C-alpha positions as CSV (number, residue, x, y, z in Angstrom):
1,M,-18.6,48.1,-37.7
2,N,-20.0,51.5,-36.6
3,I,-23.0,52.6,-38.7
4,V,-24.8,55.9,-38.4
5,F,-28.4,55.4,-39.3
6,V,-30.6,58.4,-40.2
7,E,-34.0,58.7,-38.6
8,P,-34.6,55.4,-36.8
9,H,-37.9,56.4,-35.3
10,F,-40.3,57.6,-38.1
11,P,-42.1,56.3,-40.1
12,R,-43.2,53.1,-38.3
13,N,-41.0,50.5,-40.0
14,Q,-37.8,52.6,-39.8
15,R,-37.0,50.8,-36.5
16,E,-36.6,47.6,-38.4
17,F,-33.3,48.9,-39.9
18,P,-31.4,49.6,-36.7
19,R,-32.9,46.4,-35.3
20,A,-31.5,44.4,-38.2
21,L,-28.1,46.2,-38.1
22,A,-27.8,45.4,-34.4
23,E,-28.7,41.8,-34.9
24,V,-25.9,41.3,-37.4
25,G,-23.4,42.8,-35.1
26,A,-23.1,46.5,-36.0
27,N,-22.8,49.3,-33.5
28,V,-25.7,51.5,-34.5
29,I,-25.6,55.3,-33.9
30,G,-29.0,56.9,-34.6
31,I,-29.5,60.5,-35.8
32,G,-33.1,61.7,-35.9
33,E,-35.5,64.5,-35.2
34,T,-37.3,62.9,-32.3
35,P,-36.1,63.6,-28.7
36,L,-34.3,60.7,-27.1
37,E,-36.7,60.5,-24.3
38,Y,-39.6,59.8,-26.7
39,L,-37.9,56.7,-28.1
40,D,-39.0,53.4,-26.6
41,H,-36.6,51.2,-24.7
42,Q,-36.4,48.5,-27.4
43,L,-35.3,51.0,-30.0
44,K,-32.8,52.6,-27.6
45,D,-31.4,49.1,-26.9
46,W,-30.6,48.6,-30.6
47,M,-28.5,51.7,-30.6
48,V,-25.2,52.5,-28.8
49,H,-25.7,56.3,-29.2
50,Y,-28.3,58.8,-30.5
51,E,-28.0,62.4,-31.7
52,Q,-31.0,64.6,-32.1
53,V,-31.1,67.3,-34.8
54,G,-33.6,69.9,-35.8
55,S,-33.9,68.4,-39.3
56,V,-32.3,65.4,-41.0
57,T,-32.5,67.3,-44.3
58,N,-30.4,70.2,-43.0
59,L,-26.9,69.6,-44.3
60,E,-25.0,71.7,-41.7
61,E,-26.9,70.2,-38.8
62,M,-26.3,66.7,-40.1
63,T,-22.6,67.4,-40.8
64,A,-22.2,68.7,-37.3
65,A,-24.0,65.7,-35.8
66,V,-21.9,63.1,-37.7
67,R,-18.7,65.0,-36.8
68,R,-19.6,64.7,-33.1
69,V,-20.0,61.0,-33.7
70,Q,-16.6,60.8,-35.5
71,D,-15.0,62.5,-32.5
72,M,-16.1,59.5,-30.4
73,V,-15.7,56.5,-32.9
74,W,-14.7,55.6,-36.4
75,V,-17.7,55.8,-38.6
76,D,-17.7,53.0,-41.3
77,R,-21.1,53.8,-43.0
78,L,-23.8,56.4,-43.0
79,E,-27.1,54.9,-44.1
80,S,-30.5,56.5,-44.9
81,T,-33.5,54.7,-46.3
82,I,-36.0,57.6,-46.9
83,E,-35.9,59.3,-50.3
84,A,-36.1,62.9,-48.9
85,H,-33.1,62.2,-46.6
86,Q,-30.7,60.7,-49.1
87,L,-29.1,63.6,-50.9
88,V,-28.1,65.3,-47.6
89,A,-26.8,61.9,-46.3
90,A,-24.7,61.5,-49.5
91,Q,-23.3,65.1,-49.1
92,V,-22.4,64.4,-45.5
93,R,-20.6,61.2,-46.5
94,E,-18.5,63.0,-49.1
95,R,-17.7,65.9,-46.8
96,L,-16.5,63.6,-44.0
97,G,-14.9,60.8,-46.0
98,I,-17.5,58.0,-45.2
99,P,-17.9,55.2,-47.8
100,G,-21.3,54.7,-49.4
101,T,-23.5,55.9,-52.3
102,S,-22.0,59.0,-53.9
103,V,-23.6,62.4,-54.3
104,R,-23.5,61.9,-58.1
105,T,-25.4,58.5,-57.9
106,T,-27.9,59.9,-55.4
107,W,-28.5,62.9,-57.6
108,L,-29.1,60.7,-60.7
109,C,-31.5,58.6,-58.7
110,R,-33.4,61.7,-57.6
111,D,-33.5,64.0,-60.6
112,K,-35.8,62.3,-63.2
113,P,-34.5,64.1,-66.4
114,S,-30.8,63.5,-65.4
115,M,-31.6,59.9,-64.5
116,K,-33.2,59.2,-67.8
117,E,-30.5,60.9,-69.8
118,A,-27.8,58.8,-68.1
119,L,-29.7,55.6,-68.7
120,R,-30.5,56.5,-72.3
121,Q,-26.8,56.9,-72.9
122,A,-26.2,53.5,-71.4
123,G,-28.7,51.9,-73.8
124,V,-31.4,51.3,-71.2
125,P,-34.9,51.8,-72.8
126,V,-36.6,54.9,-71.2
127,A,-39.3,57.3,-72.2
128,R,-38.4,60.3,-74.2
129,S,-38.1,63.2,-71.7
130,I,-36.7,66.6,-70.9
131,G,-36.1,68.8,-67.9
132,A,-38.1,72.0,-68.7
133,D,-37.6,75.4,-67.2
134,T,-40.2,77.3,-69.2
135,A,-43.7,76.7,-70.7
136,D,-42.3,77.2,-74.2
137,Q,-39.9,74.2,-73.7
138,V,-42.8,72.0,-72.5
139,L,-44.9,73.1,-75.5
140,S,-42.1,72.5,-77.9
141,F,-41.6,68.9,-76.5
142,A,-45.3,68.3,-76.8
143,R,-45.2,69.3,-80.5
144,Q,-42.3,67.0,-81.0
145,V,-43.5,63.9,-79.1
146,G,-47.3,64.4,-79.1
147,Y,-49.8,63.7,-76.3
148,P,-50.3,62.2,-73.8
149,L,-47.4,63.5,-71.7
150,I,-46.5,63.1,-68.0
151,L,-45.5,66.3,-66.1
152,K,-44.1,66.1,-62.5
153,P,-41.5,67.6,-60.2
154,R,-37.9,66.6,-61.1
155,D,-37.6,64.8,-57.8
156,A,-41.2,63.4,-57.5
157,A,-41.8,60.2,-55.6
158,G,-44.8,58.0,-56.4
159,A,-47.6,59.9,-58.0
160,A,-47.1,63.0,-55.9
161,G,-47.5,66.2,-58.0
162,T,-47.7,64.1,-61.2
163,F,-50.1,65.0,-64.1
164,R,-51.1,63.2,-67.3
165,V,-52.1,65.7,-70.0
166,D,-53.8,64.8,-73.2
167,N,-54.2,68.2,-74.9
168,D,-53.0,71.8,-74.7
169,T,-55.8,72.8,-72.3
170,E,-54.8,70.1,-69.8
171,L,-51.1,71.1,-70.3
172,D,-51.9,74.7,-69.4
173,A,-53.7,73.6,-66.2
174,A,-50.9,71.2,-65.2
175,L,-48.3,73.9,-65.7
176,A,-50.3,76.3,-63.5
177,S,-50.4,73.6,-60.8
178,L,-46.6,73.0,-61.1
179,G,-45.9,76.7,-61.2
180,T,-44.1,76.7,-57.9
181,Y,-41.4,74.5,-59.3
182,G,-38.6,76.3,-61.2
183,S,-38.0,73.3,-63.4
184,I,-40.0,70.2,-64.0
185,A,-39.7,66.8,-65.7
186,V,-41.7,66.2,-68.9
187,E,-42.0,62.7,-70.3
188,E,-43.6,60.7,-73.0
189,F,-46.5,58.7,-71.8
190,I,-45.7,55.0,-71.9
191,E,-48.6,52.6,-72.4
192,G,-48.3,49.3,-70.6
193,H,-48.6,47.3,-67.4
194,E,-46.8,49.0,-64.5
195,G,-44.7,47.2,-61.9
196,F,-41.5,47.5,-59.8
197,Y,-38.4,45.5,-59.3
198,D,-36.6,45.7,-56.0
199,T,-33.1,44.5,-55.1
200,I,-30.5,44.4,-52.5
201,S,-27.3,44.9,-54.4
202,I,-23.7,44.3,-53.3
203,D,-20.9,46.0,-55.2
204,G,-23.4,46.8,-58.0
205,E,-24.6,43.2,-58.3
206,P,-28.3,42.5,-57.4
207,V,-28.0,39.5,-55.0
208,L,-31.6,39.5,-53.7
209,D,-34.6,40.6,-55.7
210,F,-38.4,40.8,-55.9
211,A,-40.8,41.8,-58.6
212,S,-44.3,43.3,-58.0
213,H,-47.2,44.4,-60.1
214,Y,-49.6,47.3,-59.8
215,Y,-53.3,46.9,-60.4
216,P,-54.1,49.4,-61.9
217,G,-51.1,51.8,-62.6
218,V,-50.1,54.2,-59.9
219,L,-51.4,57.4,-61.5
220,E,-54.9,56.0,-62.2
221,A,-54.9,54.3,-58.7
222,M,-54.1,57.6,-56.9
223,R,-56.6,59.7,-58.8
224,T,-59.7,57.4,-58.8
225,R,-61.7,57.0,-55.6
226,W,-63.8,54.0,-56.5
227,I,-60.8,51.8,-57.3
228,S,-59.4,49.7,-54.5
229,P,-55.8,49.6,-55.8
230,Q,-53.4,46.7,-55.2
231,F,-49.8,45.7,-55.7
232,V,-48.8,42.1,-55.6
233,A,-45.3,40.6,-55.2
234,T,-45.0,37.5,-57.3
235,N,-43.3,34.3,-56.3
236,R,-42.7,33.4,-60.0
237,I,-39.7,35.6,-60.4
238,D,-37.3,32.6,-60.6
239,Q,-39.2,31.0,-63.5
240,S,-36.8,31.2,-66.5
241,G,-37.5,33.2,-69.6
242,G,-39.8,36.2,-70.2
243,L,-40.3,39.4,-68.2
244,Y,-38.4,38.6,-65.1
245,D,-35.2,37.6,-66.9
246,E,-35.4,40.9,-68.8
247,L,-36.0,42.8,-65.5
248,R,-32.9,41.2,-63.9
249,A,-30.8,42.1,-66.9
250,M,-32.1,45.7,-66.9
251,G,-31.6,46.1,-63.2
252,A,-27.9,45.1,-63.4
253,R,-27.5,47.6,-66.3
254,V,-29.2,50.4,-64.3
255,N,-26.9,49.7,-61.3
256,Q,-23.9,50.0,-63.5
257,A,-25.0,53.1,-65.4
258,L,-25.8,55.0,-62.2
259,G,-22.9,53.8,-60.2
260,I,-24.9,52.0,-57.5
261,G,-22.7,49.8,-55.2
262,T,-24.1,48.2,-52.0
263,S,-27.6,49.4,-51.5
264,A,-31.3,48.6,-51.6
265,T,-32.9,49.7,-54.9
266,H,-36.5,50.3,-56.0
267,M,-37.0,50.3,-59.8
268,E,-40.3,51.1,-61.6
269,F,-41.0,49.7,-65.1
270,F,-43.6,49.5,-67.8
271,A,-44.2,46.4,-69.9
272,G,-46.2,47.1,-73.0
273,P,-46.3,47.4,-76.8
274,K,-42.8,49.0,-76.9
275,G,-41.4,46.1,-74.8
276,L,-39.9,46.6,-71.3
277,T,-39.3,50.3,-70.5
278,F,-37.5,51.5,-67.4
279,S,-39.4,54.2,-65.5
280,E,-37.4,55.4,-62.5
281,I,-35.3,54.3,-59.6
282,G,-34.9,55.0,-55.9
283,C,-31.5,54.1,-54.4
284,R,-33.3,52.9,-51.3
285,P,-35.9,50.3,-50.1
286,P,-39.4,50.6,-51.5
287,G,-42.0,52.4,-49.4
288,V,-45.5,51.3,-48.4
289,G,-44.2,48.4,-46.3
290,C,-43.1,46.3,-49.3
291,W,-40.4,44.6,-47.4
292,D,-42.9,43.4,-44.9
293,L,-44.8,41.7,-47.7
294,Y,-41.5,40.2,-49.0
295,C,-40.8,38.8,-45.5
296,A,-44.2,37.3,-45.2
297,A,-44.1,35.7,-48.6
298,N,-40.5,34.4,-48.5
299,D,-40.0,33.1,-44.9
300,M,-37.1,35.4,-44.4
301,D,-36.1,38.7,-42.7
302,V,-35.4,41.1,-45.6
303,Y,-34.2,43.8,-43.2
304,K,-31.6,41.4,-41.8
305,A,-30.5,40.5,-45.4
306,W,-30.0,44.3,-46.1
307,A,-28.0,44.6,-42.8
308,E,-25.8,41.7,-43.7
309,A,-25.1,43.2,-47.1
310,I,-24.1,46.5,-45.5
311,V,-22.1,45.1,-42.6
312,H,-20.6,41.8,-44.0
313,G,-20.9,42.2,-47.8
314,H,-22.9,39.0,-48.3
315,I,-26.5,37.7,-47.6
316,S,-26.9,34.3,-45.9
317,A,-30.6,33.7,-46.3
318,R,-32.4,33.0,-49.6
319,P,-36.1,33.7,-50.3
320,S,-38.4,30.6,-50.3
321,R,-40.8,32.0,-52.9
322,S,-43.4,30.0,-51.1
323,H,-46.1,32.6,-51.4
324,S,-47.1,35.7,-53.4
325,A,-48.2,38.6,-51.3
326,G,-50.1,41.7,-51.9
327,I,-51.9,44.7,-50.4
328,I,-55.3,46.2,-51.2
329,A,-56.1,49.8,-50.3
330,L,-59.7,50.3,-49.1
331,R,-60.9,53.8,-49.8
332,P,-63.7,55.6,-47.9
333,D,-66.6,56.5,-50.3
334,R,-66.0,60.2,-49.5
335,D,-63.7,62.5,-47.5
336,G,-64.7,63.3,-44.0
337,V,-64.9,60.9,-41.0
338,I,-65.2,57.1,-41.1
339,T,-68.7,56.1,-40.0
340,G,-68.4,52.3,-40.4
341,Y,-67.5,49.3,-42.6
342,S,-69.4,46.5,-44.3
343,G,-68.1,43.2,-45.6
344,L,-65.2,42.8,-43.1
345,E,-66.7,39.8,-41.4
346,D,-67.4,38.1,-44.8
347,V,-63.8,38.6,-45.8
348,E,-62.5,37.2,-42.5
349,N,-64.7,34.1,-42.9
350,R,-63.6,33.5,-46.5
351,Y,-59.9,34.3,-46.3
352,G,-58.8,34.6,-42.7
353,R,-56.0,32.1,-43.0
354,W,-54.5,34.1,-45.9
355,I,-54.6,37.5,-44.2
356,I,-51.2,38.7,-43.1
357,D,-52.4,41.8,-41.3
358,A,-54.8,44.8,-41.8
359,H,-55.3,48.4,-40.8
360,I,-58.9,49.3,-40.1
361,P,-59.1,52.8,-38.6
362,P,-61.9,53.0,-36.0
363,Q,-65.1,54.9,-36.5
364,G,-64.6,58.6,-36.1
365,S,-61.2,58.6,-37.7
366,G,-60.6,61.3,-40.2
367,T,-60.2,60.1,-43.8
368,Q,-57.1,60.7,-45.9
369,P,-57.2,61.9,-49.5
370,V,-57.2,59.3,-52.3
371,E,-53.8,60.5,-53.6
372,A,-52.2,60.0,-50.1
373,G,-51.3,56.4,-51.0
374,F,-51.9,52.7,-50.4
375,M,-51.7,52.9,-46.6
376,A,-53.5,56.2,-46.1
377,N,-56.8,54.7,-45.0
378,A,-57.9,51.1,-44.5
379,W,-55.9,48.3,-46.0
380,I,-55.5,44.5,-45.9
381,R,-52.4,42.4,-46.8
382,M,-52.7,38.8,-47.9
383,R,-50.6,36.0,-49.2
384,H,-51.2,32.7,-51.1
385,P,-49.0,30.1,-52.8
386,D,-50.7,30.8,-56.1
387,Y,-50.3,34.3,-57.6
388,D,-53.5,34.1,-59.7
389,H,-55.6,32.9,-56.7
390,L,-54.2,35.7,-54.6
391,R,-55.2,38.2,-57.2
392,E,-58.8,36.8,-57.2
393,M,-58.9,37.0,-53.4
394,L,-57.8,40.6,-53.4
395,D,-60.3,41.5,-56.1
396,D,-63.0,39.9,-54.0
397,V,-61.9,41.8,-50.9
398,G,-62.2,45.0,-53.0
399,R,-65.7,44.2,-54.1
400,T,-66.9,43.0,-50.6
401,V,-65.4,45.6,-48.1
402,Q,-66.9,49.0,-48.2
403,V,-65.6,51.9,-46.1
404,H,-68.3,54.4,-45.2
405,A,-67.6,58.0,-44.4
406,G,-69.6,61.1,-43.8
């Protein structure tokens, strides 16, 4: 099978996808923005051909590049795993007759108001929401639903550009900040615990899945410096009854409603007083190295499982569920330059055997803003057979390790 893979070089773990595709027998053709001579030999060895383009989000450039590939070989699939690349990849597929996720499905997975309307019509519980083009529309929705509300770009990812507003004054400020967007998504605030449900689906059926939990919710985590936020993938997903059964049923319904076939998916949810509420979906793998956590926790190669699904239509390995695994982000106490750490040796002595890996930027490194995400500054990833004990360890790491900046 000949598979075109978009942007195999950046970010860091993108190389795992062409590696896995090659290992299951695919001929991998890479298209990316990095010059061929800058790619390392290992990455080159996983690909049979590489096309450089100015931008992988430029539809005409991408169409021309894939056409050049089609002049050489039959292209069976065109795969992209980065949110920002997906709509163009879908458009190229449809222009050039390549199977895969459609433009309609990709659009529904990108545009929050359209996504929620499609799921609402399918009976999936979602927050009340609108796509608003004017301040009057937002204000009218606020009068109808009440505060708090969530405002964000229609195609927002994570907490980027997202605001919680609790009154008219905060609403005015958020609208001013979002003024560059012609249209925005406005949603009812859903109270409850926040998590995500990830799958690899084949012909619409989730055949491999994982569930993770945020501590605290993403918006609070990405706005509050003193918090060392975590997310933890549970190894209790196969226990019958309760939340995880509901998540699996919801995931299958979402796939059907949005027309998702064979793809990785990343679905966010809230579980609270109103029950289980679907938040949003990416028709792609999760970010922030989640699959690396799943690999470490489940004694399997999740990238290879994805590649098998794409190339062979089945997955041979099953997750062991031997461990839960999680990441804790360690924020500097201020923006500037990292001047040192305290507590790292204590954590190593207490939990060394349970640490998967860590990123500790050296002294003198510039800090990244709090809202830049879980892996923006220092972080530690850990695993343990017991979910509750892992949570206790991660909490202790957050209390013990301090990142000093000046």
